[in-house]
C-alpha positions as CSV (number, residue, x, y, z in Angstrom):
1,M,157.1,80.5,15.1
2,N,158.5,79.0,12.0
3,Q,162.1,77.8,11.6
4,Q,163.2,81.1,9.9
5,Q,161.7,83.1,12.8
6,Q,163.3,80.9,15.4
7,D,166.7,81.3,13.6
8,L,166.2,85.1,13.7
9,M,165.6,84.8,17.5
10,I,168.9,82.9,17.8
11,D,170.6,85.6,15.8
12,L,169.2,88.2,18.1
13,M,170.2,86.4,21.2
14,S,173.7,85.8,19.8
15,H,174.0,89.6,19.0
16,R,174.4,88.9,15.3
17,I,171.4,91.2,14.6
18,S,170.0,94.2,16.5
19,K,166.5,94.4,18.0
20,D,165.5,96.8,15.2
21,C,166.8,94.5,12.5
22,F,165.0,91.5,14.2
23,L,161.7,93.4,14.3
24,E,162.0,94.7,10.8
25,S,162.8,91.1,9.5
26,L,159.8,89.7,11.5
27,F,157.2,92.4,11.0
28,K,156.7,94.7,8.0
29,G,157.4,98.2,9.4
30,G,159.0,96.8,12.6
31,D,155.9,97.2,14.8
32,I,154.8,94.2,16.8
33,P,151.1,93.4,16.1
34,E,149.0,93.9,19.2
35,D,148.1,90.2,19.7
36,Y,151.2,88.6,18.1
37,L,152.7,87.0,21.2
38,R,149.4,85.6,22.6
39,A,148.4,84.2,19.2
40,E,151.8,82.6,18.6
41,L,151.8,81.1,22.1
42,E,148.3,79.7,21.4
43,T,149.5,78.2,18.1
44,A,152.6,76.7,19.9
45,L,150.3,75.2,22.5
46,E,147.9,73.7,20.0
47,M,150.8,72.3,17.9
48,K,152.8,71.2,21.0
49,D,155.8,73.0,19.6
50,A,158.4,73.2,22.4
51,D,161.0,75.1,20.3
52,S,158.4,77.8,19.5
53,V,157.4,78.0,23.2
54,E,161.1,78.5,24.1
55,C,161.6,81.2,21.4
56,L,158.4,83.0,22.3
57,L,159.3,83.1,25.9
58,I,162.6,84.8,24.9
59,F,160.6,87.1,22.7
60,G,158.4,88.1,25.6
61,A,161.4,88.6,27.9
62,V,163.1,90.9,25.4
63,F,160.1,92.8,24.1
64,G,157.6,92.4,26.9
65,F,154.6,90.2,27.5
66,T,151.1,91.6,27.2
67,Q,148.5,90.9,29.9
68,D,146.5,88.8,27.4
69,C,149.3,86.2,27.4
70,A,148.7,85.2,31.1
71,D,146.0,82.6,30.3
72,V,147.9,80.8,27.7
73,L,151.0,80.8,29.9
74,C,148.9,79.1,32.6
75,R,147.8,76.4,30.2
76,L,151.4,75.9,29.0
77,L,152.6,75.6,32.6
78,V,150.8,72.3,33.1
79,E,151.8,70.7,29.8
80,D,154.5,68.1,29.9
81,W,155.8,68.2,26.3
82,H,158.1,71.2,26.7
83,I,161.0,72.3,29.0
84,S,160.1,75.9,29.8
85,H,158.1,75.4,33.0
86,E,160.5,77.5,35.2
87,N,160.5,80.4,32.7
88,I,156.7,80.3,32.5
89,A,156.4,80.3,36.3
90,R,158.8,83.2,36.5
91,E,156.7,85.2,34.1
92,L,153.5,84.3,35.9
93,K,155.1,85.7,39.1
94,V,155.4,89.1,37.3
95,F,151.8,89.0,36.0
96,R,150.3,88.3,39.4
97,Y,147.4,86.8,37.4
98,L,144.6,85.5,39.7
99,G,143.7,82.8,37.2
100,A,147.2,81.3,37.6
101,I,146.7,80.1,41.2
102,D,145.5,76.6,40.6
103,Y,148.0,76.1,37.7
104,L,150.9,77.3,39.9
105,F,149.7,75.0,42.8
106,K,149.4,72.0,40.5
107,T,152.8,72.6,38.9
108,A,154.5,73.2,42.3
109,L,153.7,69.6,43.1
110,T,154.8,68.2,39.7
111,C,158.2,66.7,39.1
112,Y,159.6,67.0,35.5
113,P,162.6,64.7,34.8
114,Y,164.4,67.3,32.8
115,I,164.7,69.6,35.9
116,A,167.8,68.6,37.9
117,S,166.6,70.1,41.2
118,E,163.4,68.4,42.6
119,H,162.2,71.7,44.1
120,A,163.4,74.5,41.8
121,L,160.1,74.7,39.9
122,G,158.1,74.3,43.0
123,V,159.9,77.2,44.7
124,K,159.3,79.4,41.6
125,C,155.6,78.6,41.8
126,I,155.6,79.3,45.6
127,Y,157.1,82.7,44.9
128,A,154.5,83.4,42.2
129,L,151.7,82.4,44.6
130,H,153.1,84.8,47.2
131,E,153.2,87.6,44.7
132,I,149.6,87.1,43.8
133,G,148.8,87.5,47.5
134,T,145.1,86.8,47.6
135,D,143.4,84.6,50.2
136,K,143.1,81.8,47.7
137,A,146.9,82.0,46.9
138,R,147.7,82.0,50.7
139,E,145.5,78.9,51.1
140,K,147.6,77.2,48.4
141,L,150.8,78.3,50.1
142,Q,149.5,76.8,53.4
143,L,149.0,73.5,51.7
144,L,152.5,73.7,50.1
145,A,153.9,74.5,53.6
146,K,152.8,70.9,54.6
147,V,154.4,69.0,51.6
148,D,157.0,66.4,52.1
149,N,159.7,68.5,50.5
150,A,161.8,70.4,53.1
151,E,163.0,73.1,50.7
152,M,159.5,73.8,49.4
153,S,157.6,73.6,52.7
154,E,160.2,75.8,54.4
155,R,160.0,78.4,51.6
156,A,156.2,78.4,51.8
157,R,156.2,78.8,55.6
158,R,158.7,81.7,55.4
159,L,156.7,83.5,52.8
160,L,153.5,83.0,54.8
161,A,155.1,84.5,57.8
162,R,155.8,87.7,55.9
163,V,152.1,88.2,55.1
């Protein structure tokens, strides 16, 4: 997203423009191109553009993510140059994307200095793994149930008990 598009997103979120006005300003005819969000996320990843990632996550939350965004969201989840990890983990929970398991596990064990709570991101990843619900996801939850973080290990154990 260029700066003008990011400014439009801010206007939309501040209720200075309507969704229709936003879409008309961004896309001729107001229709979102089929691969727009995935392609823009790929570009933001390639350019390491944290502001675009943040705006595109808002775009996806407002207008919906398409399934083809799951892979690029996984790759963004393990990057350290942005501050959107919790939002990405939340979206991956909704996707229940099998390809996210290793990314979620790795991220659950990663501490980012910008996140105030040492376990908030890990807990989001644990819930996403639980939603995926496969044997491989449960194996990762079993490993997380043994980590040296009381909040995360307790949450993983509690979710495993539900299965």
